[in-house]
PATI-662564 format. One record per residue (C-alpha): residue in three letters; x, y, z. Coordinates in nm, 2 decimals. Layout:
# residues N
<residu ala | px X | py Y | pz Z>
...
END
This chain:
# residues 294
<residu met | px -4.30 | py -0.54 | pz -6.67>
<residu pro | px -4.25 | py -0.36 | pz -6.34>
<residu gln | px -4.62 | py -0.38 | pz -6.29>
<residu ala | px -4.62 | py -0.76 | pz -6.33>
<residu arg | px -4.32 | py -0.79 | pz -6.09>
<residu leu | px -4.51 | py -0.58 | pz -5.83>
<residu cys | px -4.82 | py -0.80 | pz -5.86>
<residu ser | px -4.60 | py -1.11 | pz -5.84>
<residu cys | px -4.44 | py -0.97 | pz -5.52>
<residu trp | px -4.78 | py -0.89 | pz -5.37>
<residu gly | px -4.93 | py -1.23 | pz -5.46>
<residu gly | px -4.63 | py -1.43 | pz -5.37>
<residu arg | px -4.50 | py -1.27 | pz -5.04>
<residu val | px -4.68 | py -0.96 | pz -4.92>
<residu leu | px -5.04 | py -1.09 | pz -4.94>
<residu pro | px -4.99 | py -1.42 | pz -4.75>
<residu leu | px -4.79 | py -1.23 | pz -4.49>
<residu leu | px -5.06 | py -0.97 | pz -4.46>
<residu leu | px -5.33 | py -1.24 | pz -4.43>
<residu ala | px -5.12 | py -1.42 | pz -4.16>
<residu tyr | px -5.08 | py -1.09 | pz -3.98>
<residu ile | px -5.45 | py -1.01 | pz -3.98>
<residu cys | px -5.54 | py -1.37 | pz -3.87>
<residu tyr | px -5.29 | py -1.34 | pz -3.58>
<residu leu | px -5.45 | py -1.02 | pz -3.47>
<residu leu | px -5.80 | py -1.17 | pz -3.50>
<residu leu | px -5.68 | py -1.47 | pz -3.30>
<residu gly | px -5.54 | py -1.25 | pz -3.02>
<residu ala | px -5.86 | py -1.04 | pz -3.01>
<residu thr | px -6.07 | py -1.35 | pz -2.98>
<residu val | px -5.86 | py -1.51 | pz -2.70>
<residu phe | px -5.83 | py -1.18 | pz -2.50>
<residu gln | px -6.20 | py -1.13 | pz -2.53>
<residu leu | px -6.28 | py -1.48 | pz -2.40>
<residu leu | px -6.03 | py -1.45 | pz -2.11>
<residu glu | px -6.09 | py -1.09 | pz -2.00>
<residu lys | px -6.44 | py -0.98 | pz -2.08>
<residu gln | px -6.61 | py -1.18 | pz -1.80>
<residu ala | px -6.36 | py -1.06 | pz -1.54>
<residu glu | px -6.41 | py -0.70 | pz -1.65>
<residu ala | px -6.79 | py -0.74 | pz -1.61>
<residu gln | px -6.74 | py -0.88 | pz -1.26>
<residu ser | px -6.51 | py -0.60 | pz -1.16>
<residu arg | px -6.76 | py -0.34 | pz -1.29>
<residu asp | px -7.05 | py -0.50 | pz -1.10>
<residu gln | px -6.84 | py -0.51 | pz -0.79>
<residu phe | px -6.74 | py -0.15 | pz -0.82>
<residu gln | px -7.11 | py -0.04 | pz -0.86>
<residu phe | px -7.20 | py -0.25 | pz -0.56>
<residu glu | px -6.94 | py -0.09 | pz -0.35>
<residu lys | px -7.06 | py 0.26 | pz -0.46>
<residu leu | px -7.42 | py 0.18 | pz -0.36>
<residu arg | px -7.31 | py 0.04 | pz -0.03>
<residu phe | px -7.10 | py 0.35 | pz 0.04>
<residu leu | px -7.41 | py 0.57 | pz -0.03>
<residu glu | px -7.62 | py 0.35 | pz 0.20>
<residu asn | px -7.36 | py 0.39 | pz 0.48>
<residu tyr | px -7.32 | py 0.77 | pz 0.43>
<residu thr | px -7.66 | py 0.90 | pz 0.36>
<residu cys | px -7.54 | py 1.26 | pz 0.36>
<residu leu | px -7.39 | py 1.20 | pz 0.02>
<residu asp | px -7.59 | py 1.16 | pz -0.30>
<residu gln | px -7.50 | py 0.99 | pz -0.63>
<residu arg | px -7.39 | py 1.31 | pz -0.80>
<residu ala | px -7.15 | py 1.41 | pz -0.52>
<residu leu | px -7.00 | py 1.06 | pz -0.52>
<residu glu | px -6.95 | py 1.07 | pz -0.90>
<residu gln | px -6.77 | py 1.40 | pz -0.87>
<residu phe | px -6.54 | py 1.26 | pz -0.60>
<residu val | px -6.46 | py 0.96 | pz -0.82>
<residu gln | px -6.38 | py 1.20 | pz -1.11>
<residu val | px -6.14 | py 1.39 | pz -0.88>
<residu ile | px -5.97 | py 1.05 | pz -0.80>
<residu met | px -5.95 | py 0.96 | pz -1.17>
<residu glu | px -5.79 | py 1.30 | pz -1.26>
<residu ala | px -5.54 | py 1.26 | pz -0.98>
<residu trp | px -5.45 | py 0.91 | pz -1.10>
<residu val | px -5.40 | py 1.03 | pz -1.46>
<residu lys | px -5.16 | py 1.30 | pz -1.33>
<residu gly | px -4.96 | py 1.03 | pz -1.14>
<residu val | px -5.09 | py 1.09 | pz -0.79>
<residu asn | px -5.17 | py 0.77 | pz -0.61>
<residu pro | px -5.52 | py 0.82 | pz -0.43>
<residu lys | px -5.40 | py 0.58 | pz -0.15>
<residu gly | px -5.22 | py 0.73 | pz 0.15>
<residu asn | px -5.19 | py 1.10 | pz 0.22>
<residu ser | px -4.98 | py 1.41 | pz 0.13>
<residu thr | px -4.67 | py 1.25 | pz 0.29>
<residu asn | px -4.65 | py 0.99 | pz 0.00>
<residu pro | px -4.31 | py 1.00 | pz -0.17>
<residu ser | px -4.29 | py 1.23 | pz -0.48>
<residu asn | px -4.33 | py 1.08 | pz -0.82>
<residu trp | px -4.07 | py 1.33 | pz -0.95>
<residu asp | px -3.78 | py 1.29 | pz -0.71>
<residu phe | px -3.45 | py 1.22 | pz -0.89>
<residu gly | px -3.48 | py 0.84 | pz -0.88>
<residu ser | px -3.84 | py 0.84 | pz -1.02>
<residu ser | px -3.74 | py 1.10 | pz -1.28>
<residu phe | px -3.45 | py 0.89 | pz -1.39>
<residu phe | px -3.68 | py 0.59 | pz -1.42>
<residu phe | px -3.93 | py 0.80 | pz -1.62>
<residu ala | px -3.64 | py 0.92 | pz -1.85>
<residu gly | px -3.55 | py 0.56 | pz -1.91>
<residu thr | px -3.90 | py 0.47 | pz -2.01>
<residu val | px -3.91 | py 0.76 | pz -2.25>
<residu val | px -3.59 | py 0.68 | pz -2.45>
<residu thr | px -3.68 | py 0.30 | pz -2.45>
<residu thr | px -4.04 | py 0.38 | pz -2.57>
<residu ile | px -4.18 | py 0.16 | pz -2.29>
<residu gly | px -4.42 | py 0.44 | pz -2.17>
<residu tyr | px -4.61 | py 0.27 | pz -1.88>
<residu gly | px -4.87 | py 0.54 | pz -1.88>
<residu asn | px -4.89 | py 0.57 | pz -1.51>
<residu leu | px -4.69 | py 0.89 | pz -1.50>
<residu ala | px -4.66 | py 1.17 | pz -1.75>
<residu pro | px -4.56 | py 1.54 | pz -1.75>
<residu ser | px -4.86 | py 1.76 | pz -1.64>
<residu thr | px -4.71 | py 2.10 | pz -1.70>
<residu glu | px -4.68 | py 2.25 | pz -2.05>
<residu ala | px -4.31 | py 2.31 | pz -2.01>
<residu gly | px -4.26 | py 1.94 | pz -1.91>
<residu gln | px -4.46 | py 1.82 | pz -2.21>
<residu val | px -4.26 | py 2.03 | pz -2.45>
<residu phe | px -3.93 | py 1.92 | pz -2.30>
<residu cys | px -4.05 | py 1.55 | pz -2.31>
<residu val | px -4.12 | py 1.58 | pz -2.69>
<residu phe | px -3.77 | py 1.71 | pz -2.77>
<residu tyr | px -3.61 | py 1.48 | pz -2.51>
<residu ala | px -3.77 | py 1.18 | pz -2.68>
<residu leu | px -3.67 | py 1.31 | pz -3.03>
<residu val | px -3.31 | py 1.29 | pz -2.93>
<residu gly | px -3.32 | py 1.01 | pz -2.68>
<residu ile | px -3.50 | py 0.75 | pz -2.88>
<residu pro | px -3.25 | py 0.76 | pz -3.18>
<residu leu | px -2.97 | py 0.76 | pz -2.93>
<residu asn | px -3.10 | py 0.45 | pz -2.77>
<residu val | px -3.14 | py 0.28 | pz -3.11>
<residu val | px -2.78 | py 0.37 | pz -3.21>
<residu phe | px -2.66 | py 0.23 | pz -2.87>
<residu leu | px -2.84 | py -0.10 | pz -2.93>
<residu asn | px -2.72 | py -0.11 | pz -3.29>
<residu his | px -2.36 | py -0.07 | pz -3.19>
<residu leu | px -2.40 | py -0.36 | pz -2.95>
<residu gly | px -2.54 | py -0.57 | pz -3.22>
<residu ala | px -2.26 | py -0.46 | pz -3.46>
<residu gly | px -2.00 | py -0.57 | pz -3.20>
<residu leu | px -2.17 | py -0.90 | pz -3.16>
<residu his | px -2.19 | py -0.94 | pz -3.54>
<residu ala | px -1.81 | py -0.89 | pz -3.57>
<residu his | px -1.77 | py -1.17 | pz -3.31>
<residu leu | px -2.01 | py -1.40 | pz -3.49>
<residu ala | px -1.83 | py -1.34 | pz -3.82>
<residu ala | px -1.54 | py -1.53 | pz -3.67>
<residu leu | px -1.77 | py -1.81 | pz -3.56>
<residu glu | px -1.88 | py -1.85 | pz -3.92>
<residu arg | px -1.55 | py -2.02 | pz -3.99>
<residu trp | px -1.60 | py -2.27 | pz -3.71>
<residu glu | px -1.60 | py -2.57 | pz -3.96>
<residu glu | px -1.23 | py -2.51 | pz -4.01>
<residu gln | px -1.16 | py -2.55 | pz -3.63>
<residu pro | px -1.10 | py -2.88 | pz -3.45>
<residu arg | px -1.40 | py -3.07 | pz -3.30>
<residu arg | px -1.29 | py -2.98 | pz -2.94>
<residu ser | px -1.29 | py -2.61 | pz -3.03>
<residu gln | px -1.64 | py -2.63 | pz -3.19>
<residu leu | px -1.78 | py -2.80 | pz -2.88>
<residu leu | px -1.62 | py -2.54 | pz -2.65>
<residu gln | px -1.78 | py -2.26 | pz -2.86>
<residu ile | px -2.12 | py -2.42 | pz -2.83>
<residu leu | px -2.08 | py -2.46 | pz -2.45>
<residu gly | px -1.97 | py -2.10 | pz -2.42>
<residu leu | px -2.27 | py -1.97 | pz -2.61>
<residu ala | px -2.51 | py -2.19 | pz -2.40>
<residu leu | px -2.34 | py -2.07 | pz -2.08>
<residu phe | px -2.37 | py -1.71 | pz -2.19>
<residu leu | px -2.74 | py -1.75 | pz -2.27>
<residu thr | px -2.81 | py -1.93 | pz -1.94>
<residu leu | px -2.63 | py -1.68 | pz -1.72>
<residu gly | px -2.79 | py -1.39 | pz -1.90>
<residu thr | px -3.13 | py -1.54 | pz -1.86>
<residu leu | px -3.07 | py -1.58 | pz -1.49>
<residu val | px -2.94 | py -1.23 | pz -1.44>
<residu ile | px -3.19 | py -1.05 | pz -1.66>
<residu leu | px -3.51 | py -1.25 | pz -1.66>
<residu ile | px -3.50 | py -1.47 | pz -1.34>
<residu phe | px -3.33 | py -1.28 | pz -1.05>
<residu pro | px -3.49 | py -0.94 | pz -1.11>
<residu pro | px -3.85 | py -1.08 | pz -1.11>
<residu met | px -3.76 | py -1.25 | pz -0.78>
<residu val | px -3.64 | py -0.92 | pz -0.64>
<residu phe | px -3.94 | py -0.73 | pz -0.77>
<residu ser | px -4.18 | py -0.99 | pz -0.63>
<residu his | px -4.02 | py -0.97 | pz -0.29>
<residu val | px -4.01 | py -0.59 | pz -0.27>
<residu glu | px -4.35 | py -0.53 | pz -0.42>
<residu gly | px -4.54 | py -0.82 | pz -0.27>
<residu trp | px -4.61 | py -0.98 | pz -0.61>
<residu ser | px -4.61 | py -1.34 | pz -0.70>
<residu phe | px -4.32 | py -1.46 | pz -0.91>
<residu gly | px -4.55 | py -1.49 | pz -1.21>
<residu glu | px -4.65 | py -1.13 | pz -1.17>
<residu gly | px -4.29 | py -1.03 | pz -1.14>
<residu phe | px -4.19 | py -1.22 | pz -1.45>
<residu tyr | px -4.49 | py -1.08 | pz -1.64>
<residu phe | px -4.37 | py -0.73 | pz -1.54>
<residu ala | px -4.02 | py -0.81 | pz -1.66>
<residu phe | px -4.14 | py -0.94 | pz -2.00>
<residu ile | px -4.38 | py -0.66 | pz -2.06>
<residu thr | px -4.11 | py -0.41 | pz -1.97>
<residu leu | px -3.82 | py -0.55 | pz -2.17>
<residu ser | px -4.05 | py -0.61 | pz -2.47>
<residu thr | px -4.13 | py -0.23 | pz -2.45>
<residu ile | px -4.50 | py -0.31 | pz -2.44>
<residu gly | px -4.54 | py -0.13 | pz -2.10>
<residu phe | px -4.91 | py -0.17 | pz -2.01>
<residu gly | px -4.86 | py 0.01 | pz -1.68>
<residu asp | px -5.07 | py -0.23 | pz -1.48>
<residu tyr | px -4.75 | py -0.34 | pz -1.29>
<residu val | px -4.49 | py -0.07 | pz -1.22>
<residu val | px -4.22 | py -0.08 | pz -0.95>
<residu gly | px -4.19 | py 0.17 | pz -0.67>
<residu thr | px -4.55 | py 0.30 | pz -0.68>
<residu asp | px -4.70 | py 0.16 | pz -0.37>
<residu pro | px -4.74 | py 0.44 | pz -0.11>
<residu ser | px -4.76 | py 0.19 | pz 0.18>
<residu lys | px -4.41 | py 0.06 | pz 0.12>
<residu his | px -4.08 | py 0.24 | pz 0.20>
<residu tyr | px -3.84 | py 0.20 | pz -0.09>
<residu ile | px -3.48 | py 0.28 | pz -0.09>
<residu ser | px -3.39 | py 0.60 | pz -0.27>
<residu val | px -3.22 | py 0.44 | pz -0.56>
<residu tyr | px -3.47 | py 0.16 | pz -0.61>
<residu arg | px -3.63 | py 0.30 | pz -0.92>
<residu ser | px -3.30 | py 0.42 | pz -1.06>
<residu leu | px -3.17 | py 0.06 | pz -1.03>
<residu ala | px -3.48 | py -0.05 | pz -1.21>
<residu ala | px -3.41 | py 0.19 | pz -1.49>
<residu ile | px -3.06 | py 0.06 | pz -1.52>
<residu trp | px -3.19 | py -0.29 | pz -1.53>
<residu ile | px -3.42 | py -0.19 | pz -1.82>
<residu leu | px -3.13 | py -0.05 | pz -2.02>
<residu leu | px -2.91 | py -0.36 | pz -1.95>
<residu gly | px -3.20 | py -0.59 | pz -2.03>
<residu leu | px -3.26 | py -0.43 | pz -2.37>
<residu ala | px -2.89 | py -0.44 | pz -2.44>
<residu trp | px -2.88 | py -0.81 | pz -2.35>
<residu leu | px -3.18 | py -0.88 | pz -2.57>
<residu ala | px -3.00 | py -0.70 | pz -2.86>
<residu leu | px -2.71 | py -0.94 | pz -2.81>
<residu val | px -2.91 | py -1.25 | pz -2.75>
<residu leu | px -3.16 | py -1.24 | pz -3.04>
<residu pro | px -2.89 | py -1.34 | pz -3.30>
<residu leu | px -2.74 | py -1.60 | pz -3.07>
<residu gly | px -3.04 | py -1.82 | pz -3.03>
<residu pro | px -3.08 | py -1.92 | pz -3.40>
<residu leu | px -2.70 | py -1.95 | pz -3.42>
<residu leu | px -2.68 | py -2.19 | pz -3.12>
<residu leu | px -2.95 | py -2.41 | pz -3.26>
<residu his | px -2.79 | py -2.42 | pz -3.60>
<residu arg | px -2.45 | py -2.51 | pz -3.45>
<residu cys | px -2.59 | py -2.78 | pz -3.23>
<residu ser | px -2.78 | py -2.93 | pz -3.53>
<residu gln | px -2.46 | py -2.92 | pz -3.74>
<residu leu | px -2.26 | py -3.08 | pz -3.46>
<residu trp | px -2.52 | py -3.35 | pz -3.41>
<residu leu | px -2.54 | py -3.43 | pz -3.79>
<residu leu | px -2.16 | py -3.44 | pz -3.81>
<residu ser | px -2.12 | py -3.67 | pz -3.51>
<residu arg | px -2.40 | py -3.89 | pz -3.65>
<residu gly | px -2.22 | py -3.90 | pz -3.99>
<residu leu | px -1.90 | py -4.01 | pz -3.82>
<residu gly | px -2.09 | py -4.28 | pz -3.63>
<residu leu | px -2.23 | py -4.41 | pz -3.95>
<residu lys | px -1.89 | py -4.42 | pz -4.10>
<residu glu | px -1.75 | py -4.61 | pz -3.81>
<residu gly | px -2.03 | py -4.86 | pz -3.82>
<residu gly | px -2.03 | py -4.90 | pz -4.20>
<residu ala | px -1.76 | py -4.98 | pz -4.45>
<residu pro | px -1.47 | py -4.75 | pz -4.42>
<residu glu | px -1.40 | py -4.51 | pz -4.70>
<residu met | px -1.05 | py -4.49 | pz -4.84>
<residu glu | px -0.93 | py -4.14 | pz -4.87>
<residu gly | px -0.77 | py -4.05 | pz -5.20>
<residu val | px -0.94 | py -4.33 | pz -5.40>
<residu pro | px -1.20 | py -4.20 | pz -5.64>
<residu arg | px -1.54 | py -4.36 | pz -5.64>
<residu pro | px -1.63 | py -4.57 | pz -5.94>
<residu gln | px -1.84 | py -4.39 | pz -6.20>
<residu lys | px -2.15 | py -4.54 | pz -6.36>
<residu thr | px -2.11 | py -4.57 | pz -6.73>
<residu pro | px -2.41 | py -4.61 | pz -6.96>
<residu ile | px -2.45 | py -4.94 | pz -7.14>
<residu ser | px -2.44 | py -4.87 | pz -7.51>
<residu ala | px -2.68 | py -5.07 | pz -7.72>
END
């Protein structure tokens, strides 16, 4: 009996969901390959061309020496050292940058452009993440629980007057709009202005960050040619924490707002039909159909 129930669960729910999941991954792999493979090949060819031109201009170097130098650059990049500029570049481990890194650890973003290189730093990072990640989850869950308590009061909105229902919907819509502007629109505009990105690149960075994907292709405060204020990366870390908290609050609100709007629209449509059709008399029961006996 339990075996049959397990097979029914797999066949009825898990298997279709697993197939949809695999198909979605295959779709993503296909689209990304079509969009990115050609650009990667062009970048690789361009890099090889630049290396050959460099060797032609500097005949004292050979291919092996150039490859060793490229290896040194790659190792420096992995350790968080930007090859551009010189030794006067700002430190990646000043307090603002360290605060930004700590925020990326507890939120599991992990851009990958910076990581501890010392053994002591790596050990501390492990234990710091073991405590910080659950702490971040508890913090976001508490925010969600507070919102759930507020939404529980909204579940009884049918008992409230029509004016109060409309005000609740407008309040939710205003909250979503202002939150979107403050979290997803204004920060990308600031990042685009400071970093020299387009707004699309800034919005892409904001989405990849707040979704905790964190590719690391766009990271704020890493250009050595720019002079950032000392608290720039600390403010970016605070924005990340606030953005994740806002998303924890907003995710339940979107479906609720759509549900409330549809209910209000159906209710108003029903009233319009009542006004246009024959009025119903309250307190008078409707006539019942009685079967005709043979």
